[in-house]
MARKOLLO-122680 format. One line per 8 residues: number of its first residue (from 1); for each residue x, y negated, z of N, C-alpha, C. Coordinates in steps of 0.001 Angstrom, whole numbers, plus 500000, padded with zeros to 6 digits. Layout:
NUM> X:Y:Z:X:Y:Z:X:Y:Z  ...
end
This chain:
1> 449473:139820:483635:448127:140290:483330:448231:141728:482820  447317:142555:483285:447270:143961:482875:445903:144216:482250  445897:144835:481081:444635:145179:480450:444446:146682:480517  443315:147088:481093:442945:148497:481180:441528:148606:480630  441424:149275:479495:440147:149359:478790:439631:147954:478548  438482:147585:479084:437949:146236:478871:438198:145314:480066  438999:145765:481035:439293:144957:482227:440621:144224:482057  440650:142988:482523:441877:142196:482577:442181:141953:484052
9> 443299:142492:484519:443651:142418:485931:444882:141551:486123  444826:140670:487101:445968:139806:487372:447033:140575:488144  448286:140327:487762:449420:140971:488409:450472:139935:488767  451388:140355:489615:452548:139523:489920:453504:139590:488731  454551:138797:488769:455553:138810:487698:456204:140186:487569  456264:140949:488668:456876:142279:488615:455852:143395:488387  454593:143031:488096:453599:144014:487674:452677:144570:488729  452797:144128:489975:451922:144613:491042:450568:143922:490960
17> 449502:144684:491181:448157:144094:491167:448036:143041:492259  447379:141939:491941:447128:140916:492956:445955:141304:493844  445037:142104:493321:443865:142526:494078:443787:144059:494061  444193:144675:495171:444241:146141:495257:442860:146778:495120  441793:146014:495353:440447:146582:495239:440054:146825:493786  440799:146286:492836:440505:146499:491420:441114:147793:490895  441851:148484:491734:442539:149706:491345:441556:150859:491175  441806:151681:490186:441148:152973:490041:442117:153878:489289
25> 441716:155101:489019:442639:156049:488387:443056:155633:486982  442181:154936:486268:442572:154484:484930:443625:153381:485017  443517:152533:486032:444532:151504:486261:445854:152187:486610  445794:153181:487482:447004:153927:487849:447654:154548:486621  446841:155109:485744:447377:155717:484536:448110:154717:483661  447556:153530:483529:448198:152484:482730:449490:152020:483384  449453:151799:484697:450658:151376:485411:451751:152443:485339  451359:153699:485462:452329:154798:485383:452933:154867:483982
33> 452105:154732:482980:452588:154772:481599:453613:153662:481371  453335:152475:481875:454280:151364:481737:455588:151655:482459  455523:152444:483541:456722:152808:484302:457403:154051:483731  456843:154615:482671:457434:155792:482047:457173:157083:482805  456064:157126:483535:455731:158300:484345:454426:158907:483854  454424:160218:483689:453205:160954:483348:452659:161532:484647  451518:161028:485068:450962:161426:486367:450487:162872:486369  450916:163585:487394:450499:164961:487628:449977:165058:489055
41> 449512:166224:489441:448918:166419:490769:449854:165967:491889  451139:166225:491755:452101:165839:492793:452157:164324:492969  452066:163587:491875:452057:162118:491957:450803:161631:492677  449665:162210:492285:448395:161789:492886:448399:162031:494395  448991:163128:494821:449059:163430:496254:449766:162299:496997  450889:161857:496484:451639:160763:497108:450827:159473:497044  450260:159173:495898:449503:157935:495702:448337:157850:496684  447586:158927:496823:446424:158880:497724:446834:158810:499199
49> 447916:159461:499584:448401:159322:500966:448853:157886:501233  449534:157294:500276:450011:155921:500415:448844:154941:500501  447837:155128:499670:446654:154247:499723:445908:154396:501044  445807:155624:501549:445134:155845:502836:445892:155156:503963  447213:155235:503920:448038:154562:504931:447799:153056:504880  447802:152485:503679:447587:151047:503523:446186:150647:503994  445198:151445:503662:443829:151164:504105:443724:151180:505626  444432:152101:506261:444359:152229:507717:445145:151140:508443
57> 446346:150825:507966:447233:149930:508714:447412:148547:508089  446929:148357:506874:446995:147082:506171:448427:146564:506002  449363:147457:505881:450742:147113:505520:451371:148339:504881  452529:148139:504304:453210:149226:503600:454486:149616:504327  454856:150872:504227:456104:151306:504855:457309:150871:504024  458443:150679:504713:459675:150475:503965:460117:151836:503435  461236:151888:502735:461673:153129:502083:461860:154269:503083  462484:154003:504197:462730:155050:505197:461418:155566:505788
65> 460522:154652:506124:459239:155047:506700:458349:155746:505665  458516:155392:504401:457771:156044:503328:458097:157541:503295  459366:157871:503372:459774:159275:503373:459205:159986:504597  459282:159343:505760:458748:159946:506985:457237:160124:506903  456543:159157:506309:455089:159266:506129:454747:160449:505236  455456:160586:504135:455186:161696:503224:455541:163034:503873  456569:163045:504689:456936:164268:505416:455817:164655:506382  455264:163679:507066:454169:163935:508004:452918:164423:507264
73> 452627:163826:506127:451419:164168:505369:451550:165458:504565  452746:165720:504027:452895:166798:503057:453888:167883:503476  454552:167705:504605:455512:168710:505058:456923:168441:504571  457862:169190:505110:459285:168994:504814:459646:169229:503354  458992:170187:502722:459330:170526:501342:459091:169359:500382  458033:168591:500619:457696:167470:499746:458044:166125:500362  458151:166076:501660:458414:164817:502353:459897:164573:502529  460595:164448:501413:462018:164135:501471:462377:163271:500277
81> 463461:162547:500380:463809:161567:499346:464117:162210:497994  464679:163402:497979:464996:164068:496710:463706:164366:495933  462730:164949:496611:461449:165273:495972:460759:163996:495492  460707:162976:496332:460005:161738:495994:460689:161002:494846  462013:161033:494800:462729:160385:493697:462602:161158:492386  462345:162452:492473:462064:163212:491258:460731:162754:490656  459762:162463:491520:458453:162008:491042:458494:160566:490554  459183:159724:491315:459247:158283:491050:460722:157879:490989
89> 461383:158099:489842:462839:158012:489747:463515:156692:490122  463009:155574:489706:463747:154330:489948:463810:153965:491422  462697:153826:492040:462590:153532:493464:461274:154152:493914  461363:155211:494681:460162:155984:495016:459071:155120:495641  459398:154399:496695:458355:153630:497386:457842:152488:496507  458725:151800:495813:458309:150678:494975:457405:151163:493841  457825:152213:493140:457056:152706:492003:455743:153333:492450  455758:154059:493557:454517:154649:494076:453528:153551:494452
97> 453999:152494:495105:453112:151379:495474:452565:150681:494235  453417:150485:493243:452989:149847:492010:451857:150637:491358  452056:151934:491188:451055:152785:490533:449801:152912:491391  449956:152862:492709:448818:152948:493630:448041:151645:493716  448501:150616:493001:447792:149347:492995:447972:148530:494250  449021:148820:495006:449282:148138:496273:450338:147051:496086  450486:146175:497074:451513:145129:496973:452921:145723:496964  453889:144876:496600:455279:145307:496634:455669:145565:498093
105> 456268:146723:498376:456615:147067:499754:457760:146223:500292  457873:146150:501617:458932:145342:502230:460309:145877:501872  461227:144960:501646:462600:145333:501377:462879:145723:499944  461886:145677:499063:462105:146034:497658:462393:144771:496849  463325:144935:495941:463710:143796:495089:462728:143663:493944
end
């Protein structure tokens, strides 16, 4: 269970929202804080591209496809694993999906 302001949101045991439609920026802020991340413009750019991809295709990319997606959306300078891991240190795709309010991506523990 995740509490954001006066909302109580159900989560999986690993903290992912059960209902992605309950996500908003305040939820993202709480999830990021729990992950030890202070959200900045660069994080939001990744989060919104990832949410748009999920909205369009109704599935999530694995780690390799995540990097390629970000490269396509943001260019070579930002669409690489070094840049993405600087933003989301533990596991870029897993942490980005968590903060974006999306399900756990395929292949993530």
